[in-house]
C-alpha positions as CSV (number, residue, x, y, z in Angstrom):
1,M,-48.1,-31.1,4.9
2,N,-48.5,-32.7,1.5
3,G,-52.3,-32.5,1.2
4,P,-54.0,-29.7,-0.6
5,I,-55.8,-26.8,0.9
6,G,-59.5,-27.4,0.4
7,M,-62.0,-24.6,-0.1
8,F,-65.6,-24.1,-1.1
9,D,-68.2,-21.6,-2.0
10,S,-71.8,-21.6,-3.3
11,G,-70.4,-20.8,-6.8
12,F,-67.9,-18.4,-8.2
13,G,-67.4,-15.8,-5.4
14,G,-64.8,-17.8,-3.6
15,L,-62.6,-17.6,-6.7
16,T,-61.6,-14.2,-5.4
17,V,-60.1,-16.0,-2.3
18,A,-58.7,-18.7,-4.5
19,R,-56.9,-16.1,-6.6
20,A,-55.4,-14.5,-3.5
21,M,-54.3,-18.0,-2.2
22,I,-52.7,-19.0,-5.5
23,D,-50.8,-15.7,-5.6
24,L,-49.7,-15.7,-2.0
25,L,-49.0,-19.5,-1.7
26,P,-48.0,-20.6,-5.2
27,G,-46.4,-23.8,-3.9
28,E,-49.5,-25.1,-2.2
29,D,-51.9,-27.6,-3.9
30,L,-55.5,-26.4,-3.9
31,V,-58.9,-28.0,-4.4
32,Y,-61.9,-25.7,-4.9
33,I,-65.5,-26.8,-4.9
34,G,-68.1,-24.5,-6.3
35,D,-71.6,-25.7,-5.3
36,T,-73.3,-24.2,-8.3
37,G,-75.9,-26.9,-8.4
38,R,-77.4,-25.5,-5.2
39,Y,-76.5,-21.8,-5.4
40,P,-77.3,-19.2,-4.3
41,Y,-76.9,-19.9,-0.6
42,G,-77.9,-16.5,0.5
43,S,-81.6,-17.0,0.1
44,K,-81.7,-20.6,1.5
45,P,-82.6,-21.5,5.1
46,L,-79.5,-21.4,7.2
47,G,-80.1,-25.1,8.3
48,D,-79.8,-26.2,4.7
49,V,-76.6,-24.1,4.2
50,R,-75.2,-25.7,7.3
51,D,-75.8,-29.2,5.9
52,F,-74.2,-28.2,2.6
53,A,-71.1,-26.9,4.3
54,T,-70.7,-30.0,6.4
55,E,-71.2,-32.3,3.4
56,I,-68.6,-30.5,1.3
57,T,-66.1,-30.2,4.1
58,R,-66.3,-34.0,4.7
59,S,-65.8,-34.6,1.0
60,L,-62.8,-32.3,0.8
61,V,-61.1,-34.2,3.6
62,D,-62.2,-37.7,2.7
63,D,-62.1,-37.6,-1.1
64,Y,-59.3,-35.1,-1.7
65,G,-57.2,-35.4,1.5
66,A,-57.4,-31.7,2.4
67,K,-55.0,-30.7,5.1
68,A,-56.9,-27.4,5.9
69,I,-60.4,-26.1,5.0
70,V,-61.2,-22.5,3.9
71,V,-64.9,-21.7,4.1
72,A,-64.7,-19.2,1.2
73,C,-68.4,-18.2,1.5
74,N,-69.8,-15.7,3.9
75,T,-73.2,-17.3,4.1
76,A,-71.7,-20.7,4.8
77,T,-69.4,-19.2,7.4
78,A,-72.3,-17.5,9.1
79,A,-74.5,-20.6,9.0
80,G,-72.2,-23.5,9.5
81,L,-68.7,-22.6,10.7
82,D,-69.2,-24.1,14.1
83,D,-70.6,-27.3,12.5
84,V,-67.6,-27.5,10.1
85,R,-65.2,-27.1,13.0
86,D,-67.0,-29.7,15.0
87,E,-66.8,-32.1,12.0
88,L,-63.1,-31.7,11.9
89,S,-62.3,-31.3,15.6
90,A,-61.0,-34.8,16.0
91,R,-59.1,-34.8,12.8
92,D,-56.7,-32.0,13.5
93,V,-57.7,-30.1,10.3
94,P,-57.5,-26.3,10.6
95,V,-60.6,-24.3,9.5
96,I,-60.3,-20.7,8.3
97,D,-63.3,-18.5,7.6
98,V,-63.7,-15.3,5.6
99,I,-65.6,-13.2,8.2
100,T,-62.9,-12.8,10.9
101,P,-60.1,-11.6,8.6
102,G,-62.5,-9.2,6.8
103,V,-63.7,-7.7,10.0
104,K,-60.2,-7.1,11.3
105,A,-59.3,-5.3,8.1
106,L,-62.5,-3.2,8.2
107,V,-62.1,-1.9,11.8
108,S,-58.4,-1.1,11.1
109,T,-59.3,0.9,7.9
110,T,-61.9,3.3,9.2
111,T,-60.9,6.8,10.4
112,T,-64.4,8.0,11.3
113,G,-65.6,4.9,13.1
114,R,-68.6,4.7,10.7
115,V,-68.4,1.4,8.9
116,G,-70.7,-0.7,6.7
117,V,-71.1,-4.3,5.7
118,I,-73.1,-5.6,2.8
119,G,-73.9,-9.3,2.3
120,T,-76.5,-11.8,1.3
121,V,-79.9,-11.9,3.2
122,G,-78.7,-15.0,5.0
123,T,-75.4,-13.5,6.1
124,V,-76.9,-10.2,7.3
125,S,-79.8,-11.8,9.1
126,S,-77.5,-14.2,10.9
127,G,-75.9,-11.4,12.9
128,A,-72.4,-12.8,12.3
129,Y,-70.8,-9.5,11.4
130,P,-72.0,-7.5,14.4
131,Q,-70.8,-10.4,16.6
132,A,-67.4,-10.5,14.9
133,I,-67.0,-6.7,15.2
134,A,-67.9,-6.8,18.9
135,R,-65.2,-9.4,19.5
136,T,-62.6,-7.0,18.2
137,G,-63.4,-4.7,21.1
138,I,-63.1,-1.7,18.8
139,P,-66.0,0.8,19.1
140,V,-67.4,1.5,15.6
141,S,-70.9,2.4,14.3
142,L,-72.0,-0.4,12.0
143,T,-74.6,-0.1,9.2
144,S,-75.5,-3.4,7.4
145,A,-77.5,-4.0,4.3
146,A,-78.5,-7.1,2.5
147,C,-78.0,-7.0,-1.3
148,P,-80.3,-9.6,-2.9
149,G,-79.6,-9.8,-6.6
150,F,-75.8,-9.1,-6.5
151,V,-74.8,-12.7,-6.5
152,E,-77.1,-13.6,-9.4
153,F,-75.6,-10.8,-11.5
154,V,-72.1,-12.2,-10.9
155,E,-73.2,-15.7,-11.5
156,R,-74.4,-14.6,-14.9
157,G,-71.2,-12.8,-15.7
158,Q,-72.9,-9.4,-15.6
159,T,-70.7,-7.2,-13.4
160,T,-71.3,-3.8,-15.0
161,G,-74.1,-1.9,-16.8
162,D,-77.2,0.1,-16.1
163,E,-79.1,-2.8,-14.4
164,V,-76.4,-3.4,-11.9
165,T,-75.9,0.3,-11.2
166,V,-79.6,0.9,-10.6
167,L,-79.8,-2.0,-8.2
168,A,-76.7,-0.9,-6.4
169,E,-78.0,2.6,-6.0
170,R,-81.1,1.3,-4.3
171,L,-79.5,-1.3,-2.1
172,L,-76.5,0.8,-1.0
173,A,-78.6,3.9,-0.1
174,P,-78.6,3.2,3.6
175,L,-74.8,3.0,3.6
176,V,-74.5,6.3,1.7
177,K,-77.0,7.9,4.1
178,A,-74.9,6.6,7.1
179,D,-71.8,8.3,5.7
180,V,-69.6,5.3,6.2
181,D,-65.9,5.6,5.2
182,A,-65.2,1.9,5.0
183,L,-67.4,-0.8,3.5
184,L,-66.8,-4.5,3.8
185,L,-67.8,-6.6,0.8
186,G,-69.3,-9.3,3.0
187,C,-69.8,-11.8,0.2
188,T,-67.0,-13.3,-1.9
189,H,-69.0,-12.5,-5.0
190,Y,-69.1,-8.8,-4.4
191,P,-65.5,-7.9,-5.4
192,F,-66.5,-8.7,-9.0
193,L,-68.9,-5.7,-8.6
194,A,-66.3,-3.5,-6.9
195,R,-66.3,-0.9,-9.7
196,T,-70.0,-0.3,-9.6
197,I,-70.1,-0.4,-5.8
198,G,-67.3,2.1,-5.6
199,E,-68.9,4.5,-8.0
200,V,-72.2,4.4,-6.1
201,M,-70.5,4.8,-2.7
202,G,-68.1,7.6,-3.8
203,H,-64.3,8.2,-3.7
204,G,-64.3,8.8,0.1
205,V,-65.3,5.2,0.9
206,T,-62.7,2.4,1.1
207,L,-63.9,-0.9,-0.1
208,V,-62.6,-3.8,2.0
209,S,-62.4,-7.3,0.5
210,S,-61.8,-10.3,2.7
211,A,-60.0,-12.3,0.0
212,D,-56.4,-11.1,0.6
213,E,-56.9,-11.0,4.4
214,T,-58.1,-14.6,4.3
215,A,-55.1,-15.7,2.3
216,F,-52.8,-14.1,4.9
217,A,-54.8,-15.9,7.7
218,V,-54.4,-19.2,5.9
219,R,-50.6,-18.8,5.6
220,R,-50.4,-17.9,9.2
221,R,-52.5,-20.9,10.4
222,L,-50.6,-23.3,8.2
223,G,-47.3,-22.0,9.5
224,E,-48.4,-22.3,13.1
225,A,-49.5,-25.9,12.4
226,G,-46.3,-26.8,10.6
227,L,-48.3,-27.5,7.4
228,L,-46.7,-25.0,5.0
229,R,-45.0,-26.6,2.0
230,S,-41.3,-25.9,1.4
231,G,-39.5,-25.9,-1.9
232,D,-40.1,-24.2,-5.2
233,N,-42.5,-26.6,-6.9
234,R,-45.6,-25.1,-8.3
235,G,-48.8,-26.2,-6.7
236,V,-51.6,-28.2,-8.5
237,H,-54.9,-26.4,-8.6
238,R,-58.1,-28.5,-9.0
239,F,-61.6,-27.0,-9.4
240,A,-64.9,-28.9,-9.2
241,S,-68.5,-27.9,-9.6
242,S,-71.8,-29.5,-8.6
243,G,-73.5,-27.9,-11.5
244,D,-72.9,-27.4,-15.2
245,I,-69.2,-28.0,-15.8
246,D,-69.0,-26.0,-19.0
247,V,-70.7,-23.0,-17.5
248,F,-68.4,-23.1,-14.4
249,R,-65.3,-23.5,-16.6
250,D,-66.2,-20.7,-19.0
251,L,-67.4,-18.1,-16.5
252,G,-64.9,-19.1,-13.8
253,G,-62.1,-18.8,-16.3
254,R,-63.1,-15.2,-17.1
255,L,-63.3,-14.3,-13.5
256,L,-60.2,-16.2,-12.2
257,G,-58.0,-17.2,-15.1
258,P,-56.7,-20.2,-17.1
259,E,-56.6,-22.4,-13.9
260,L,-60.2,-23.4,-14.5
261,E,-59.5,-25.1,-17.9
262,H,-59.6,-28.5,-16.1
263,T,-62.8,-28.5,-14.1
264,E,-64.2,-31.7,-12.6
265,S,-67.6,-32.8,-11.4
266,W,-68.5,-32.9,-7.7
267,P,-69.2,-35.1,-5.9
268,P,-66.5,-37.4,-7.4
269,H,-67.2,-41.0,-8.3
270,R,-66.2,-43.2,-5.4
């Protein structure tokens, strides 16, 4: 009950989930690892991403004492969720992913039954989203599109402008043509591009982010496991990066807020 919630992403995208978690569960301690030394995950072989996810998960539990793990990365969820759960199956540590909550929100949002998902090449090619939608049992028509380049723009702090818009118009064309009325941002980086994506898709399309839904799922799972903290104390939030600490602190601070002022190196010295 007293351990932190551990979460990780390839870089900055999972900060959207961290923000939702901090706002919804202000009394919980949190440790976030941004694997910026090896990002982006989306273009890497899924086997490599699977190994990264398992390594970071093990560190969050062994080095930081995490009581639950949030895989705040769609590509890592698609590639390595089963491995992460296997890693922790004997240790009674809950694992929450970002795909399942996002899909549930997507299928409950649409009114026409025509939905879209955008993600990294790795996430889209994995087939994780069609499988997750099929598990809901709700009949919808799904159009998926990989959006290479979006993550790189976010990681550079470039979330608006002509370059981003031109790329978005090209990549989102299949979704516009399919006339979807709900679009799931299937990468935790993409909410930072929501303004541009929304302008390209048009006012009739609802953008669905998995961040808030994931935070609700975490609260529910912790409650079921008896791991929610009680009391009014403010949680301690730690952030770590496998890459350049100054870059992570500066850009992450602009994206998330002052919580990133104290950023550590990962892996920690043992």
